[in-house]
Structures are given as C-alpha cells and as structure tokens.
N, C-alpha and C positions, 0 to 999 in steps of 0.2 A: 393355298387358295385355289378353288376351281375356277375354270373359265367357261365363257359362254359359247365357244365354238368347237366343233369337232370336224374331223375330215371322214369322207367315206368314199369308196370306190364300189360301183356294181361290177362285178367281175365279168371276164369274157363268156364263161358258160351261162351265167344268168342271162346275159344280153342274149346270147344264141338261142335260148330256149323261150325267149319272147316275154321275160319278166321284168324288164325294165320300167315299164308303165306302173306294173302293180306294185314294184319295190319303192319307186318314187311316192307314188300314192300312200302307201303304208307309212313311209317317213313323214309326210304331211300330216296324215292322220294321227300319227304319234306325237303330234305337238311340235315338230321341228321345223324352223323356217330355213329356206334354202336361201344362202346368201351368195353363192355362186354355183354354177353347174355347167358341165362341159362333156360333150360326147366325143370321144378321141380314142386314138390308139397309142399304146407304148410301144416304142421300139425294144429290142432286147436291152440295148444299152441303158436306156431310160429305166426299164424295169430293174436293172441291175443296180443302178444307182439309187433309185427309189427303196429298194429292199437291201441296200448295203449294210444295214444292222444284222441282217442274217447271213452274211457271206461266208462265215465259217460252218454254217449249219449243213448237214447233209441234204436237206430239202431245196436248197438255194437254186440250183440250177433248174430243177423242175418247176419251182415257183415262178422264177422269172421267165422260163419258156412259156409257162401257161399264161401268165399276166400279159405277155406280148402276142399272145397267139390270136387275139380278135379285139373288137373295140371294147371299151369300157366308158363308164359314165364317173367322172369325178365331181364332188360337191363338198361345199363347205355348208355345214348346218349350225343353227344357232339355237340354243335353249340352255336355261339355267342348269349349271354342272353338266354341259353338253357331252363331255367324254364319257362319264360313268352312264349318264342318262341313255346315250346311244349304245354303249355295250351291252347294257342290261336289255335293251329293246331288240337288238339283233341276235342276242343269244351265244351260247357257247360255240367256240370255234369249230368243234366237231358237230356237225347238224345233227348226228345221232344223240348227242348229250344236250341238245338245245331244248328250252322249254317249249311247249306247245305254243303256237301262236307267233312265235319270234320269226324273224325274217330268215334267219339261217335254218330254222326247222322247216319253214314253208318252202323255200326255194334253194337250200344248198344240197349238193349231192354229196360231197365228202370234205375232209378237213381242208384240202386245198381249194377245192371248188365250192366254197362255202356261201357262195352268192355275194358277200360284200365284205369289204375291209372296213375296219373302224378304227381310228387313232388309240393308241392305248395310254396316252398321257396328254396332259394340257400343252406341254412342251413340243411332244411330236405333232399334235394337232396343228400347232403354228407353223413347223418345219414342213409338214405333208401338205398344207394348204399353199404355202408359199412354192413349193415345188410344181404346182399346177397352176396358181392362179396369180396374177399381178393385182396390185391394189386397185388398180382401173378395172378390173373384172368382177369386183365384190360390190355387192350393194348393201 
C-alpha cells in the first residue's frame, strides 16, 4: 500500500547556488503539498546518522561531509502515492541521466550534488520525516 507522504531535502550545493526558492516553487507546481518545512544545517554526526544505511558504501564519508557542508531545506510533502510520484518528479539520481524538466536535471550538478534527496520507500519516508520533524511541526 502506498503512502501519502514523502521526505525531501534540498542539498547544500543547490542552496548555495540560489535554487531554494525555485525548487520549492517547482515542488508546489508539481502538485505536492508541503506539510512541514525547515531551513537548517546538519552536523557531521547528524548526517552520519541520517545516512547510516550507506555506512558500508565507499561514498559514505564524502556524502556525509557534503551534506554537513552548508544549509539544507528539509520538507515533508504530501500527495497520493507520494514516494513514487516525487521520485519520478525529481528524476534520476545522476542529473546527466535525469529526464528534461526534472528537478535533478535542472538544478543538479553531479550524482552527489543532485540538488534534492527523496525518500526511496514509504517506510523510509516516515523514518526520515521523523528524523527532522516532531508531530507538532507538521500541519
């Protein structure tokens, strides 16, 4: 059964390049409702905890270093079949493989600095949302 929420982060490089507002506008234009939104920074330890699922992967240290290198925007989004709808909307992980018009194609730089994170399952959407937001912070 698919869920109605997903989690996203606008990554540090996209923030630094001034794409935050454009990406948020594109998310809304895509029919997603923002249920929670936070402009924040991750410490290296928090990034390591959030991406612990990748701990054994060779890119883990670079990923957590990158994600703690500057501000991010974390958000919970709502839409029917939200996880798959958002993954389709943002495009392939590698921006060079992403379809034209997707967020990663428009604003991503490379596979790591691909502009946004998107949950990969309904279960992870709940876990990731809870990492950043209390129930009180959600509308």
